[in-house]
TORTIVO-721467 format. One record per residue (C-alpha): residue number from 1; residue in three letters; x negated, y negated, z negated. Coordinates in Angstrom, 1 decimal. Each point is the difference from the previous one (the first is absolute). Layout:
N
<site pos="NUM" code="ALA" px="X" py="Y" pz="Z"/>
...
END
This chain:
138
<site pos="1" code="UNK" px="25.7" py="-113.2" pz="-29.1"/>
<site pos="2" code="UNK" px="0.7" py="-2.5" pz="2.8"/>
<site pos="3" code="UNK" px="-0.2" py="-3.8" pz="-0.4"/>
<site pos="4" code="UNK" px="3.8" py="-0.2" pz="-0.3"/>
<site pos="5" code="UNK" px="0.3" py="2.3" pz="-3.0"/>
<site pos="6" code="UNK" px="1.1" py="-1.7" pz="-3.2"/>
<site pos="7" code="UNK" px="-2.2" py="0.6" pz="-3.0"/>
<site pos="8" code="UNK" px="1.7" py="1.4" pz="-3.1"/>
<site pos="9" code="UNK" px="-1.2" py="0.3" pz="-3.5"/>
<site pos="10" code="UNK" px="0.5" py="3.1" pz="-2.1"/>
<site pos="11" code="UNK" px="-1.4" py="1.4" pz="-3.2"/>
<site pos="12" code="UNK" px="-1.2" py="3.4" pz="-1.0"/>
<site pos="13" code="UNK" px="-0.9" py="1.5" pz="-3.4"/>
<site pos="14" code="UNK" px="-3.3" py="1.9" pz="-0.2"/>
<site pos="15" code="UNK" px="-2.5" py="0.9" pz="-2.7"/>
<site pos="16" code="UNK" px="-2.5" py="-2.8" pz="-0.7"/>
<site pos="17" code="UNK" px="-3.0" py="2.4" pz="0.7"/>
<site pos="18" code="UNK" px="1.4" py="0.9" pz="3.4"/>
<site pos="19" code="UNK" px="0.3" py="-3.7" pz="0.9"/>
<site pos="20" code="UNK" px="-3.5" py="-0.7" pz="-1.2"/>
<site pos="21" code="UNK" px="-1.4" py="2.8" pz="2.2"/>
<site pos="22" code="UNK" px="2.1" py="-1.1" pz="3.0"/>
<site pos="23" code="UNK" px="-1.3" py="-3.6" pz="-0.3"/>
<site pos="24" code="UNK" px="-3.6" py="1.2" pz="-0.2"/>
<site pos="25" code="UNK" px="0.6" py="2.0" pz="3.2"/>
<site pos="26" code="UNK" px="1.7" py="-2.6" pz="2.1"/>
<site pos="27" code="UNK" px="-2.6" py="-2.6" pz="-1.0"/>
<site pos="28" code="UNK" px="-2.7" py="2.4" pz="1.3"/>
<site pos="29" code="UNK" px="1.9" py="0.3" pz="3.3"/>
<site pos="30" code="UNK" px="0.0" py="-3.7" pz="0.5"/>
<site pos="31" code="UNK" px="3.7" py="-0.3" pz="0.0"/>
<site pos="32" code="UNK" px="1.2" py="-3.6" pz="-0.7"/>
<site pos="33" code="UNK" px="2.4" py="0.8" pz="-2.8"/>
<site pos="34" code="UNK" px="2.1" py="2.6" pz="-1.8"/>
<site pos="35" code="UNK" px="2.9" py="-0.6" pz="2.5"/>
<site pos="36" code="UNK" px="-2.2" py="0.7" pz="3.0"/>
<site pos="37" code="UNK" px="-1.3" py="3.1" pz="-1.7"/>
<site pos="38" code="UNK" px="3.5" py="1.3" pz="-0.7"/>
<site pos="39" code="UNK" px="1.1" py="-0.8" pz="3.6"/>
<site pos="40" code="UNK" px="-3.0" py="2.0" pz="1.3"/>
<site pos="41" code="UNK" px="0.9" py="3.0" pz="-2.1"/>
<site pos="42" code="UNK" px="3.7" py="-0.2" pz="0.9"/>
<site pos="43" code="UNK" px="-0.9" py="-0.1" pz="3.8"/>
<site pos="44" code="UNK" px="-2.3" py="3.0" pz="-0.5"/>
<site pos="45" code="UNK" px="2.6" py="2.0" pz="-1.9"/>
<site pos="46" code="UNK" px="2.8" py="-0.8" pz="2.5"/>
<site pos="47" code="UNK" px="-2.3" py="1.0" pz="2.9"/>
<site pos="48" code="UNK" px="-1.0" py="3.2" pz="-1.7"/>
<site pos="49" code="UNK" px="3.6" py="1.0" pz="-0.8"/>
<site pos="50" code="UNK" px="1.5" py="-1.1" pz="3.2"/>
<site pos="51" code="UNK" px="-2.2" py="2.2" pz="2.2"/>
<site pos="52" code="UNK" px="0.9" py="3.0" pz="-2.1"/>
<site pos="53" code="UNK" px="3.7" py="-0.6" pz="0.5"/>
<site pos="54" code="UNK" px="0.2" py="-1.4" pz="3.5"/>
<site pos="55" code="UNK" px="-0.1" py="1.6" pz="3.3"/>
<site pos="56" code="UNK" px="-2.0" py="-2.9" pz="1.5"/>
<site pos="57" code="UNK" px="-3.4" py="-0.2" pz="1.5"/>
<site pos="58" code="UNK" px="-3.0" py="-0.6" pz="-2.4"/>
<site pos="59" code="UNK" px="-3.8" py="0.0" pz="0.0"/>
<site pos="60" code="UNK" px="-1.8" py="1.8" pz="-2.7"/>
<site pos="61" code="UNK" px="-3.4" py="1.2" pz="-1.0"/>
<site pos="62" code="UNK" px="-0.6" py="3.3" pz="-1.7"/>
<site pos="63" code="UNK" px="-3.3" py="0.4" pz="-1.8"/>
<site pos="64" code="UNK" px="-1.1" py="3.5" pz="-0.8"/>
<site pos="65" code="UNK" px="-3.0" py="1.1" pz="-2.1"/>
<site pos="66" code="UNK" px="-1.0" py="3.7" pz="0.2"/>
<site pos="67" code="UNK" px="-2.8" py="2.5" pz="-0.2"/>
<site pos="68" code="UNK" px="-1.1" py="0.7" pz="3.5"/>
<site pos="69" code="UNK" px="-1.6" py="3.4" pz="-1.0"/>
<site pos="70" code="UNK" px="3.5" py="1.5" pz="-0.2"/>
<site pos="71" code="UNK" px="0.4" py="1.1" pz="3.6"/>
<site pos="72" code="UNK" px="3.7" py="0.9" pz="-0.3"/>
<site pos="73" code="UNK" px="0.7" py="-3.5" pz="-1.4"/>
<site pos="74" code="UNK" px="-1.7" py="-1.6" pz="3.0"/>
<site pos="75" code="UNK" px="1.9" py="2.2" pz="2.4"/>
<site pos="76" code="UNK" px="3.3" py="-0.8" pz="-1.7"/>
<site pos="77" code="UNK" px="-0.7" py="-3.8" pz="0.1"/>
<site pos="78" code="UNK" px="-0.7" py="0.2" pz="3.7"/>
<site pos="79" code="UNK" px="3.1" py="2.1" pz="0.7"/>
<site pos="80" code="UNK" px="2.2" py="-2.4" pz="-1.9"/>
<site pos="81" code="UNK" px="-1.3" py="-2.9" pz="1.9"/>
<site pos="82" code="UNK" px="0.5" py="1.7" pz="3.3"/>
<site pos="83" code="UNK" px="3.6" py="0.9" pz="-1.0"/>
<site pos="84" code="UNK" px="0.7" py="-3.7" pz="-0.6"/>
<site pos="85" code="UNK" px="-2.1" py="-1.5" pz="2.7"/>
<site pos="86" code="UNK" px="3.0" py="-2.1" pz="1.2"/>
<site pos="87" code="UNK" px="-0.4" py="-2.3" pz="-3.0"/>
<site pos="88" code="UNK" px="-3.8" py="0.0" pz="-0.4"/>
<site pos="89" code="UNK" px="-1.8" py="-2.9" pz="1.6"/>
<site pos="90" code="UNK" px="-3.5" py="1.1" pz="-1.1"/>
<site pos="91" code="UNK" px="-1.9" py="1.7" pz="-2.8"/>
<site pos="92" code="UNK" px="-3.3" py="-0.9" pz="-1.5"/>
<site pos="93" code="UNK" px="-2.2" py="2.5" pz="-1.8"/>
<site pos="94" code="UNK" px="-3.0" py="-0.9" pz="-2.2"/>
<site pos="95" code="UNK" px="-2.3" py="2.1" pz="-2.2"/>
<site pos="96" code="UNK" px="-0.1" py="-1.4" pz="-3.5"/>
<site pos="97" code="UNK" px="-2.6" py="2.5" pz="-1.2"/>
<site pos="98" code="UNK" px="-1.1" py="3.5" pz="0.8"/>
<site pos="99" code="UNK" px="3.3" py="1.6" pz="-1.1"/>
<site pos="100" code="UNK" px="2.6" py="-2.8" pz="0.3"/>
<site pos="101" code="UNK" px="1.7" py="-1.5" pz="3.0"/>
<site pos="102" code="UNK" px="2.4" py="-2.9" pz="0.3"/>
<site pos="103" code="UNK" px="2.4" py="-0.1" pz="2.9"/>
<site pos="104" code="UNK" px="2.2" py="-3.0" pz="0.8"/>
<site pos="105" code="UNK" px="3.0" py="0.7" pz="2.3"/>
<site pos="106" code="UNK" px="1.6" py="-3.0" pz="1.5"/>
<site pos="107" code="UNK" px="3.6" py="0.5" pz="1.0"/>
<site pos="108" code="UNK" px="2.8" py="-1.8" pz="1.8"/>
<site pos="109" code="UNK" px="3.5" py="1.5" pz="0.6"/>
<site pos="110" code="UNK" px="3.3" py="0.9" pz="-1.5"/>
<site pos="111" code="UNK" px="-0.1" py="0.0" pz="-3.8"/>
<site pos="112" code="UNK" px="1.4" py="3.5" pz="-0.1"/>
<site pos="113" code="UNK" px="-2.7" py="1.4" pz="2.2"/>
<site pos="114" code="UNK" px="-2.7" py="-1.6" pz="-2.1"/>
<site pos="115" code="UNK" px="1.6" py="1.3" pz="-3.2"/>
<site pos="116" code="UNK" px="0.0" py="3.5" pz="1.5"/>
<site pos="117" code="UNK" px="-3.7" py="-0.3" pz="0.8"/>
<site pos="118" code="UNK" px="-0.8" py="-1.1" pz="-3.5"/>
<site pos="119" code="UNK" px="2.0" py="2.9" pz="-1.5"/>
<site pos="120" code="UNK" px="-1.9" py="2.4" pz="2.3"/>
<site pos="121" code="UNK" px="-3.3" py="-1.4" pz="-1.2"/>
<site pos="122" code="UNK" px="1.1" py="0.1" pz="-3.6"/>
<site pos="123" code="UNK" px="0.6" py="3.8" pz="0.3"/>
<site pos="124" code="UNK" px="-3.6" py="0.6" pz="1.0"/>
<site pos="125" code="UNK" px="-1.9" py="1.5" pz="-3.0"/>
<site pos="126" code="UNK" px="-3.4" py="-1.5" pz="-0.9"/>
<site pos="127" code="UNK" px="0.6" py="-3.7" pz="0.9"/>
<site pos="128" code="UNK" px="-1.5" py="-2.1" pz="-2.8"/>
<site pos="129" code="UNK" px="2.1" py="-3.0" pz="0.6"/>
<site pos="130" code="UNK" px="2.6" py="-1.3" pz="2.5"/>
<site pos="131" code="UNK" px="1.1" py="-3.6" pz="0.0"/>
<site pos="132" code="UNK" px="2.5" py="-1.8" pz="2.2"/>
<site pos="133" code="UNK" px="0.2" py="-3.6" pz="0.9"/>
<site pos="134" code="UNK" px="2.9" py="-1.3" pz="2.0"/>
<site pos="135" code="UNK" px="-1.4" py="-3.0" pz="1.8"/>
<site pos="136" code="UNK" px="3.0" py="-1.2" pz="2.1"/>
<site pos="137" code="UNK" px="3.6" py="0.6" pz="0.7"/>
<site pos="138" code="UNK" px="0.5" py="-0.6" pz="3.7"/>
END
């Protein structure tokens, strides 16, 4: 929203219990009011959907948790990252415990290339979790 945008009022219908949970959440996030909380959610949703549909340049982080005792998995992760090296800025690897590693891959590039990298990573068997956070549309 820029300073010249006109504010409009609209209404929505939701279950009371959902509104109660929502209000508890945005208060804990130190958002000023319900309107600011809804605007924040709307921006996040638009950003998330836009990058999936656009051909533009984006920045994103991909967080992967996996068992590093699976040698084939580690090899496949490395191979996928080498295949998409043109969009990877850096990768950080940490040991969470004796078996589990967390890897954070920071990317910048065309949305389609990053989506392809994510799909390549999702195909690797043995990954415990894979989360994506699109941080900016450039």
